[in-house]
N, C-alpha and C positions, 0 to 999 in steps of 0.2 A: 469513720467513727463519729457518731453524733453525740452531742452533749444533751443530757436530759434536763428539761426545764419543767418546773412544777407550776401548773395553773390551777388554782382552787384545789390544791392537794392532789391533782391528777397529773401523773407524769406525761409530758409531751416531748417528743424528741425535738431538740433544738439544733441550730446550726453548729457545726464543728469549726472552731476558729482556725485550725490549720487548713482545712479545706477552703474556708472563706478567703484566707490570706493567699492561697494559691490562685483562686479566681480573681482576686484583686490584682495580683501580679500580671494577669492577662487583660486588665483594664475593665473588669466587670464592676460597674458602678453600684448595682444592686447588692452585690456581695460586700462592697465597701460599706454601704449603708447599714447592712446587718452586722458587719464586724464592728463598725463604729458604735452601735448600740451595746455591743458586748464589752468593748474595751474602754470606752470614754470615761466611765465612772472610776474604774480602777486606776487609769492613767492620771486623772485629775487628783484622786486621793493620794497617790504616791508623790506626785509633783508638789502638792500642798504640804506634805510632811517635810519635804526637802527645802522648799522656798519660804513657807510660812506667810508670804504676801499673797492674798487671794487674787489680786489683779495679775501679778506676774505669773502665778500658778496657772490661771486660765489661759494666758497668752502662750506659755510654754506647752501646755496640754494641746492647744490647737496646732502649734508647730510640730509636735510629735505626731499628731494624727495626719497632718499633711505629709510628714516624712513617711508614715506607714503607707499612704496612698502612692507616693512617688517611688518608694524604695522596697515595695513588697517583693520584687524579684530577688532581693538579696536574702530573703528568708530561706533558711535551710532546715527542714523538719528533722533531719537526722541529728541536728545539734541541740534541739529542744523544742518546746511547744511554741505556738504562735503567741500565746499570752505572755510567756517568758520573754520572747523576743521583743514584743511591744513594750513591756514594762522595763526591759533593759534599755531600750531607746529612750524611754521617758526618764529613767533615772540619770542616764548620761546627759541628756539635754538639761535637766534640772541642775545637776552639778556644774555643768558648763555655765549656766546662767549665774549661779552663786559665785563662781570664780570670776566671771566677767564683771559682775557687780562689785566684787571686792577689789578687783584690779582698777576699776574706775574710781572707786573711793580712794584707793591708795594714790592714784595719779593726781586726783584733786588735792589730796593732802600734801603731796610733794610740791605741787604747783603753789599752794597757799604758803608753804614754808619758803619757797623761793621768792615769792612776792614780799614776804615779811623780812627776809634777810637783807640787811643793808648792803649797798655796794662796797667793794673793797676800800675805796677811798674814804667812805664814811666811817668805816670801822677803824681805819688807820688814824683818821682825824680824832675820833673819840678816844682812842688809846693815848695818842699824843697829848690831848687836852687833859686827860686824867693824870698822866704822868707829870705834866707841867704843874697842875694844881697841887699834886702831892709834894712836888719839890718846893713850891712856894710855901706850902704849910710848914714843911720842915725848916725852911729858912726863917719863917716868921717865929718859930719856936726858938731860934737861935738869938733873937733880939732880946734886949732888956724889956721888962714889963712896960716901962714908960714909952720906949720906942714902938713896941708892938701895938699899944693902945693908940698912939698917934697915927701910925701908918694905917691901921685897921679903920679908924674913924674917917680918915681922909680918903683912902682909896676904895674901901669896901662899902662905906656908908655915904660917900660923896660929900662930906662936910668940908668947908673951907678951913684954912689955918685958924682964922679968927673963931669960927664955931667950935673947932677942936679945943682951942685955948679956953673958951668960955665953959665948955662941957667938962674939961678936966680941971678947971680952976687954976690954970697955970698961965704965966705971962706969955704973950704972943712970941717973943724972941726965943723963949725956952722951947716952945712947941716947934718952932722952925728948926732949931738946932737938933732936937730929937728926931724930927722928920729927916733932916739931911743925913745925920749919922745912921739912922735906921735904913734909909734907902741905899747908902753906900755899902752897908753890911749885906743888904739883900742882893745888890748887884754883884758883890764878890761871891756870895754863896751860890747864886744862880749861874756864875761863870760868864756874866755879860761883860764884854770889854768896856773899859772906861772911855 
């Protein structure tokens, strides 16, 4: 059965893809060249619709045509036409490429997450530090206003007793007493042995 091709409006019998594919299965290179001319355009069109990336589509189309050359012996005309067989190969190969590309993206994403995930010891340390800071804040709230001001200025701002006394306008001895009493309450609140 030959395919009819129109040249200048005149019907000219063309090659039958099924017959060409059977010849290709026997190693006929001329038959492959003629089959290539018939199927290359539809294969590339189908693959482009699946992949959308022109470079990848061209690469996959070439892989399909090589597979047609190598696997022509697997074609069974009783199961469908040569064109349907070739386009099925093209569709499967394009879908495989999409899946492989997505799997690669997923692997890279997981690897990036692992690189960003801190080691267990770092996480433990961060949690412990956060809990300690919260406990210190809670204990500071348990001090009198004068004790809290003195401790905060000395320990969190790094001021000396004298600088704290000047800033608060209080005698140096009073600041020292506030600090001592405040630190004793902090020690008891935090559960630190005396």
